[in-house]
N, C-alpha and C positions, 0 to 999 in steps of 0.2 A: 417377367424382368428383362428391363431396358439392356439395351445395349451402348457401349460407350464407345465415339469417336471425333476426331477432332479436325478441324479443317486447314486443309495443307497450306493456304494462301497467306496463312499466318508469316511462312517461313521463306517466301517468296518473291511478297509486294514490301512495298512502304519502307521500314528500315531492312529488311531483307533484301529490297528489292536489288540492289548492285551488288550482293554477295549473296546469292540464295542458298540454302541448305540444299546438299545435294537430294534428290529424290530418292536415292538408295540407301542415302542415310537417315531420312525420315522414315521410310519403310520399317527398317530394322530397329531403329529405335522406338517405335510406338509400339512395333510387336513385343519388345521387352520390357515396357512400361505396360503390359496386358489390355492394350486398346482391343478393342474387337473390332474396329475398323477407323479407317480415315474418308474425308471427307475431301473429294482431288477437287483442286483448285487448277485450273488449264491454265493458266497464267506463266508467262517468263519461264520456261523450257521445262515445268513439268507436264505430264502427259496430257494431251490435248488432240481434236482431230487433225492437225494439220503436223505436228510431228512426229505422231503415228496412223499413217493415211490410209496403211495394209491394212487389209485384215489378222492377217502372221504377227503383226506387231502391237497387234490388240489381246490377242489369241497370247501373245507372250507375258506383256502384262499381265492377265489375268491369273497368267501361273506364276509368276513373279508373287501378287498378292496371294495366292493360295500357299506358296510355302511359306511366307510370313504369316500365314494365317488370321489375313485381315480379309476384310469386306470392303467395300465404297458403301457409304450411307450415302452419297449422293454428290451431283455435279454441279460446281460453280464454273457456267461460260465464263470465257471471255470475250465478253459483247462490251467491254469499255470502251473502245475505240470505233464505236459504230454509232450509226446516226439513227434514234428513235423520235425524239420529241422536235426537235429544230432542223426537221426537213416534211415533204410531204412525202416524200418517196423510199419508203423502208426499204425495200426490195433485198437491198444488204444483208441487214438485220435480219429478213426474214430468211436469207438464204443460211448466212454460219447460224441462225438458230437453228436450223435444221441438219447442219451439219454434224453441232452438237449432239441434239438427240441421237442419230442416227450412231456416234459415237459411243454415249451411253449403252444404246442399246446391245453393241457388242461386248459392249465390260459388263456385261448385266445390273447396270445402275436402274434405280426406278425412280429417282427425280431429278431434275435440273432445275437451277437456282438462275432468277430473274430479278433485277430492279431498273428502274428509270430512268440511267443511264445517264442523263443530262443531269445537272447542278439542281437544286430549287431556283436560283435566281432567275431562270427562265421565265417564271412565271412572270415577273415585271419586264416580258421581252415580247411574251405572245400569249393571246386571251386563252382564259382556262378554256372554256367550248373547245377550241382548236386544239390544245392540246389533252383534254380527254378524249379527243376521236382518235388522233394520231397514235394515244397509249394506246385502248382499249381495240381498236381496229385491228391493229398490227398484233396484239397479244391475244386475240381471238384466232386469227391465223394462225398463230404457232403452236397454241392452245390444244387446238384442234388437231393439228400436225401430230404434237407428242401423243394426243389419245391415242390416236391412228396405232402408233407403237407399243401403247401399253405404258407410257411415261405418265405422270405427276409434274407440274410444275408451280413452283411455290415462291412467291414474291418474297422477295425481303424488304421489307420497308424499312427506311433510314434517313436520317435527320440530311445524310449528305447528298442525297437526289430530291426530283421532282415527286410531289404526292403526299409530301410529308406534316402530315394533317390526318388525326382521327379520322376526320368527315372525309378529306380526302379519299384516304383507304375505303373507307366504308362506299362511299360512290362506285370505284374501281370496280370489289366486289359485287356491287348489286346488279353493274351491268354484264361480268363474266361468271357468269352461273353455273360454272362446268365444274364437272364433279372431280377430272383430274387439276381443281386450278384452288389454291388458297395461298394463305399466308407463311410464312416462317416467323415464327413469333422469334426473337431474338431477346433477351433480357437486357441487354444492356442498348439496344435500338429503341425497345419497349418504354426503357427511360426515358431516353434522350427524347426521342419524339414525343412519347403521351404527355410524359409528365414534365420535362424541360421546356419542353418547344423548340428544342434547337435549331435554329437555322430555317424557321420555319419566315416564309415573306409575308408581308402584311399582318394583319390582326394576329395574334399569338392564340393559339386553340390549345391547353391542356387538359390533363384530368387529373384528380386527387390523388390515385395511386395508381401503379401497374395491375391491381385487382380488378381496375374498375376498365382498364384499357381490354385485358383481356374478356370481360365478361361482355363488352362492345364487339369484338371479333370471336366470340364463342361457335363453334362449329365450323368456322372458315379456317381455322388451323391445322397447317399438314406436314408442319417442322418446325424441328423445335433445336435453338440455341440458347445452351447456358454459361453466361461468363458476367461479370461484377459490370458494376458502372460506379464513376466518382462525381457523376455529373458535369461531366465536361465532354469535348471534343477531341477528338487528334487534328494537331496542328500540321497544314501543306508546307510548301516550301516555304512559304512567303508569312508564317503563322498565323494563319488563316484558319477559325475553324474548316472541319473538314465534315469528316462524320464521326459518328460516336469515338470513344478510347479504347475498350474490352482492356480495362484492367483485369489482372487474375482473379479470382477468389480470394476475398479477406481484402483487397486492394481498393474496394469500393466499398458503397453503402448499403448495399442491396439486403435484404432482406431474404436470404431463398426457404427459409423455413414458413415465412407468405407465401410466396410467387409458386415455388415449385410444386406445391400440392395443389394448387387449382389448375396449371399447367397437364398435372400428371392426368388429370380426368377429362382431357380432349381426348378425344379420336382419332388421332391423325393418323392413323393406317398404316403403321409401321411401329417400330419400338425402338430407334434411334434417338438418343439425347447424343448432342454434340457439341463441343467444347470450342468458341470462337475467340481467337488471342488476334484477329487481324491489326493492321497495324500498331501492339503493342512492341516496345522495343526490344525488350526482352523475352520475346515469346520461345523462344528457342530454350532458353534457362527454366521458364514457369511451366512447361510441359510437366512436368511429374508432379508439381505441385496441384495443378489444375485435375491429372488424372485421380488424385488422391482425394482431392472435393469432391468433382463430381463421383466416383466410388461411395460414396457418402452421401451424395444425394439418391440415387441409386438404391443405397441401400435401404434410406429412410422410406423414400417413395415411388419408386420405380418396379 
């Protein structure tokens, strides 16, 4: 049976950035809603390597989770301020990545998330070969470090970051054929990147539906996020498209009875299914509704 979790970044970035839901409130509430875990987002004051630098602090966090009856389904690192594609010197990115992996090890977390950091507009500023080399050389180092620590790395592809076309994703996967590296398949990102082609630079590249996209990525998916899509992007402060909107289940157009059975066949290496409400303005209020919907999907397909 699949285990249920939800990403905590929904409560401390975007619309909640200036007034995050306190971490302890999140943990106790998720426990009351009978989630089995949380996916930790180390942003904006939530636990991360820098505010939990000592092993004693990390052990105390593990004890707190144990008291709530929750486990960590994964860790979303705060690497958004780092330089990855816009420089030839990725040493600070790599250093931060390693610190986050060590943090995950101490907490017993098995997987860490990455993205391409820079927006897709960088494809208009730097040639693709240079970008590809910067990305894959850096991630190769990071993935190997994680492997040595027993950690898997999952890439959350999405329209708001570079390499946001299906062929780009496949090219990166072909280059980085590590057993501990794969894709985070987020059903909202799958819709927006693969079917809508949001924020793609140059010629748009889309597929017929998410089933076609999943078939392209089959065998390389190692983490799953389930949430709806209304075929729109979240808007940044200037009103421009940023990344997928992540509306709650039932507020979008996705047919989960079509998508989820196919995803359920993927051997992702663990039993977690995670809700992602990133950037949804009423994420906290929508949490219980999403838990009910996720429970239904687990009952039918998990």
